[in-house]
C-alpha positions in Angstrom: 5.0 -23.4 -9.0 6.4 -22.8 -12.6 6.5 -19.2 -11.7 8.0 -19.7 -8.6 11.1 -21.6 -10.2 11.4 -19.2 -12.5 11.9 -16.1 -10.0 13.5 -18.4 -8.1 16.1 -19.3 -10.9 16.4 -15.5 -12.2 17.6 -14.3 -8.5 20.4 -17.2 -8.5 22.0 -16.0 -11.8 21.6 -12.7 -10.5 23.4 -13.3 -7.4 26.0 -15.2 -9.3 26.9 -12.5 -11.6 27.3 -10.1 -8.3 29.3 -12.6 -6.8 31.4 -12.8 -10.0 32.4 -9.0 -10.1 33.1 -9.0 -6.1 30.4 -6.3 -6.0 28.6 -6.7 -2.3 28.5 -4.6 0.9 31.6 -4.2 2.9 31.5 -4.5 6.7 31.9 -0.8 7.9 31.0 0.6 4.5 29.6 4.0 4.4 26.0 4.4 4.9 24.0 4.9 1.6 19.9 4.7 1.4 17.7 3.9 -1.4 14.2 3.7 -2.0 13.1 1.5 -4.6 9.6 0.8 -6.2 8.4 -1.8 -9.1 6.8 0.8 -11.1 4.8 4.1 -11.4 1.8 4.4 -9.6 -0.3 7.5 -7.7 0.4 6.1 -4.4 4.0 5.7 -5.1 4.0 9.6 -6.1 2.3 10.4 -2.7 4.9 7.9 -0.7 8.0 9.9 -2.8 6.8 13.2 -1.0 7.2 11.5 2.3 11.3 10.5 1.1 11.6 14.2 -0.1 10.8 15.2 2.7 13.7 13.0 5.0 16.3 14.1 2.3 15.3 18.0 3.2 15.1 17.5 7.0 17.9 15.5 7.5 20.2 16.3 4.7 20.9 12.9 3.4 20.7 11.8 0.1 18.3 9.0 -0.9 18.5 7.0 -4.3 15.4 7.1 -5.4 14.4 4.3 -8.2 11.4 3.5 -10.2 11.1 0.0 -11.7 10.0 -0.9 -14.9 6.8 -3.2 -14.0 5.5 -5.6 -11.2 7.4 -8.6 -12.2 9.6 -10.0 -9.5 12.2 -10.4 -11.8 12.6 -6.8 -12.4 13.0 -6.3 -8.7 15.5 -8.5 -8.0 17.4 -6.5 -10.9 16.8 -3.3 -9.7 17.6 -3.6 -6.2 20.6 -6.4 -6.2 21.5 -3.6 -8.7 21.7 -1.1 -5.7 23.4 -3.2 -3.4 26.2 -3.8 -5.9 26.3 0.2 -5.6 26.7 -0.1 -2.1 23.3 1.0 -1.1 23.1 -0.9 2.3 19.7 0.8 3.5 16.4 0.1 1.1 13.0 0.9 1.6 10.9 -1.0 -0.5 7.3 -2.1 -1.7 7.2 -5.9 -2.3 6.2 -6.7 -5.7 5.6 -10.4 -4.5 5.0 -11.0 -1.0 6.6 -14.8 -1.2 9.2 -14.0 -3.8 10.8 -10.9 -2.5 11.8 -12.8 0.8 14.6 -14.6 -1.4 15.6 -11.2 -2.8 16.0 -9.5 1.0 17.7 -13.0 2.3 20.8 -12.0 -0.6 20.5 -8.1 0.3 21.2 -9.1 4.5 23.8 -11.4 3.7 25.3 -8.4 2.0 25.3 -6.4 5.2 22.3 -4.5 3.9 18.8 -3.9 5.7 15.5 -3.8 4.3 12.3 -2.1 5.2 9.2 -2.6 3.5 6.9 0.3 3.3 2.9 0.0 1.8 3.0 -3.7 2.1 4.4 -6.6 4.2 6.3 -9.4 2.7 5.0 -12.9 3.9 6.7 -13.2 7.5 9.1 -14.4 8.9 10.7 -11.8 6.7 14.4 -10.3 6.4 12.7 -7.3 6.5 13.3 -5.7 9.7 10.2 -3.5 9.8 7.0 -2.6 7.5 5.7 1.3 7.8 2.3 1.2 6.4 -1.8 1.1 6.1 -3.3 -1.8 8.4 -5.5 -2.5 5.3 -7.2 -5.4 6.5 -8.4 -3.1 9.4 -9.5 -0.5 6.8 -11.2 -2.3 4.5 -13.2 -3.4 7.6 -14.2 0.1 8.4 -15.3 0.7 4.8 -17.3 -2.0 4.8 -19.1 -1.1 8.1 -19.4 2.3 7.4 -21.4 1.2 3.8 -23.0 -1.5 5.5 -24.6 0.6 7.9 -25.3 3.8 5.5 -28.0 1.3 4.2 -29.3 -0.6 7.1 -27.6 -3.7 7.0 -29.7 -5.1 4.0 -28.9 -5.2 0.4 -26.3 -5.7 -2.5 -23.2 -4.5 -2.0 -20.5 -4.8 -4.6 -16.8 -5.4 -3.4 -14.4 -3.8 -5.9 -10.9 -5.4 -5.9 -7.9 -5.1 -7.7 -5.0 -7.0 -8.5 -5.6 -10.7 -6.3 -1.9 -11.1 -6.7 -1.2 -7.9 -4.6 -1.5 -9.3 -0.8 -3.2 -5.8 0.5 -5.7 -7.1 -1.8 -6.3 -10.2 -0.3 -6.1 -8.2 3.2 -8.8 -6.2 2.1 -11.0 -8.8 0.6 -10.7 -10.9 4.3 -11.5 -7.7 6.0 -14.8 -7.1 3.6 -15.8 -10.6 4.3 -15.4 -10.9 8.0 -17.5 -7.6 8.4 -20.2 -9.2 5.9 -20.6 -12.3 7.9 -21.8 -10.3 10.6 -24.7 -8.5 8.3 -27.0 -11.4 7.3 -28.9 -9.1 5.3 -25.9 -8.4 3.0 -25.1 -9.6 -0.5 -22.0 -9.5 -1.5 -21.5 -9.3 -5.5 -17.5 -9.5 -5.9 -15.5 -8.5 -9.1 -11.4 -8.2 -9.1 -8.6 -8.4 -12.0 -8.6 -4.6 -12.4 -5.4 -3.3 -13.8 -6.7 0.0 -15.5 -9.4 2.8 -14.4 -11.2 2.0 -17.7 -11.4 -1.4 -17.1 -12.7 -0.5 -13.0 -15.5 1.5 -15.1 -16.7 -1.2 -17.0 -16.4 -3.4 -14.0 -18.3 -1.6 -11.9 -21.3 -0.1 -14.4 -21.6 -4.0 -15.4 -21.9 -5.2 -11.4 -24.9 -2.3 -11.4 -26.3 -3.5 -14.4 -26.1 -7.1 -14.0 -27.8 -6.6 -10.8 -30.9 -4.6 -12.5 -30.3 -1.4 -10.9 -30.5 -2.8 -7.3 -27.0 -2.1 -6.5 -27.6 -0.6 -2.6 -23.6 -0.2 -1.5 -20.3 -0.2 -3.5 -17.2 -0.9 -1.7 -13.8 -0.1 -3.8 -10.1 -0.6 -1.5 -7.9 0.4 -4.3 -7.0 3.5 -5.6 -7.4 2.9 -9.8 -10.8 1.7 -8.7 -11.8 4.8 -6.1 -11.2 6.9 -9.3 -13.7 5.1 -11.6 -15.9 5.0 -8.9 -16.4 8.5 -8.2 -16.9 8.9 -11.9 -19.3 6.5 -12.5 -21.6 7.4 -9.2 -21.5 11.2 -10.5 -22.7 10.1 -13.7 -25.5 7.6 -12.1 -27.3 9.4 -9.5 -27.8 12.2 -12.4 -29.3 9.7 -14.8 -31.0 7.2 -12.4 -32.2 9.5 -9.6 -30.6 7.0 -7.5 -28.0 7.2 -4.3 -25.9 4.3 -3.9 -23.9 4.1 -0.5 -20.5 3.9 -1.1 -16.6 4.2 0.3 -13.2 4.1 -1.3 -9.5 4.5 -0.6 -7.6 7.4 -1.1 -7.7 10.9 -1.4 -7.1 12.4 -4.7 -8.6 15.6 -5.4 -11.5 13.8 -7.9 -12.5 11.5 -5.2 -12.6 14.5 -2.3 -14.7 16.1 -5.0 -16.9 13.5 -5.3 -17.4 13.6 -1.5 -17.8 17.3 -1.2 -20.7 17.0 -4.1 -22.4 14.2 -2.4 -21.6 11.5 -5.0 -19.4 9.7 -3.0 -20.1 8.8 0.5 -16.6 8.6 2.0 -12.8 7.4 1.6 -10.1 6.1 3.4 -7.4 8.1 3.5 -3.5 6.5 4.1 -0.8 8.1 5.2 1.7 7.6 2.2 4.1 10.4 3.1 4.2 8.6 6.5 5.2 5.2 4.3 7.9 7.4 2.8 9.1 9.5 5.7 8.8 6.9 8.6 10.9 4.3 6.6 13.3 6.1 6.0 13.4 7.6 9.4 13.9 4.3 10.2 16.5 3.2 8.5 18.3 6.1 9.4 18.0 5.1 13.0 19.4 1.9 12.3 22.4 3.0 10.7 23.0 4.9 14.2 22.7 1.6 15.9 19.3 1.4 16.9 17.7 -1.9 16.3 14.0 -2.5 15.9 12.6 -3.8 19.1 11.6 -7.6 19.7 7.9 -8.4 18.6 8.0 -5.3 16.2 7.5 -5.3 12.7 4.6 -3.9 11.6 3.9 -0.1 12.4 0.7 1.2 11.6 1.1 4.6 10.1 -2.5 5.4 10.5 -5.9 5.8 7.9 -8.9 8.0 8.6 -12.3 7.7 7.2 -13.1 11.0 5.1 -16.4 12.3 5.3 -18.1 15.6 4.1 -18.0 16.0 7.9 -14.2 16.2 8.1 -13.1 16.7 4.3 -11.5 20.0 4.9 -9.5 18.6 8.3 -8.5 15.0 8.0 -5.1 15.7 6.7 -4.6 17.3 10.2 -5.3 14.3 11.9 -2.9 12.1 9.3 -0.4 14.6 9.7 -0.7 14.5 14.0 -0.3 10.5 13.3 3.0 10.8 11.9 4.5 12.9 14.8 3.3 11.0 17.1 5.2 7.5 15.3 7.9 9.8 15.0 8.0 10.9 18.7 7.6 6.9 19.6 10.2 5.5 17.5 13.2 5.9 19.6 11.1 4.2 22.8 8.5 2.1 21.7 9.6 0.7 18.0 13.2 1.0 18.3 16.0 0.6 20.6 19.5 1.2 21.2 
């Protein structure tokens, strides 16, 4: 409660300072587009590639800004500064699923438009859309894959990243719901991971704590999956035992672990689509389109990557992006 009050007080102070300068987006102002992320992360670099592609294709400049940290106060400062600078179409990842709505409210009051990418604010929300992975669904697919791999019986470690992230909570829900259908599965959960080294330590600790009787591991964040690919390679070499595992994202290190057989699978998201499609939607809205009633979350797709399709899965993801783009003017927006 104290944290929320602090965030609100900070937001009010920021709004007041911009109001004094009169730096609000005027009605009929020219279109200025921005892409804002709370802090550097490998995922955001992949999303940036989609934003870059949008700029190149449509010849529309996009102000690309990385914030300093995952603190909502910092996002308030950064995005209100963009609004004060006349940026009226903004794609962003919310640092806080609840508090970000207050920030978006102020931007909308200034005649701005916000599209979430990668994650959603709590609904109802001033954001007009969210281009993202169905993270709960993707985690469910990963869980079912691992549970079936060990024939529905055994100890499975669920490695979660930061619990404050709304996506982490959804991923946990997805895994728990699937686990409830497998009475022979026992879930051991580790969470609160903010670095690869911390992930290595917690994964190794979970394996040791189970006395070596871990049958499966699920990681639903990039950092834990990078750690997992290293841990499994070393574990299998030393223990001469394979642990069924599924991660997320498609860093070359992760794909190499799949190719060599240490990691069974990963869920490839569509970060390129998160960037490209969110900016395309903003462009269309600037041209007079509106998001259709009942449309908010737009699933940018994901693919389960195994040794069988490790060489071709990118084509599947690319086709999803093309299909969504083709459907934007009919399925998701209208004029």
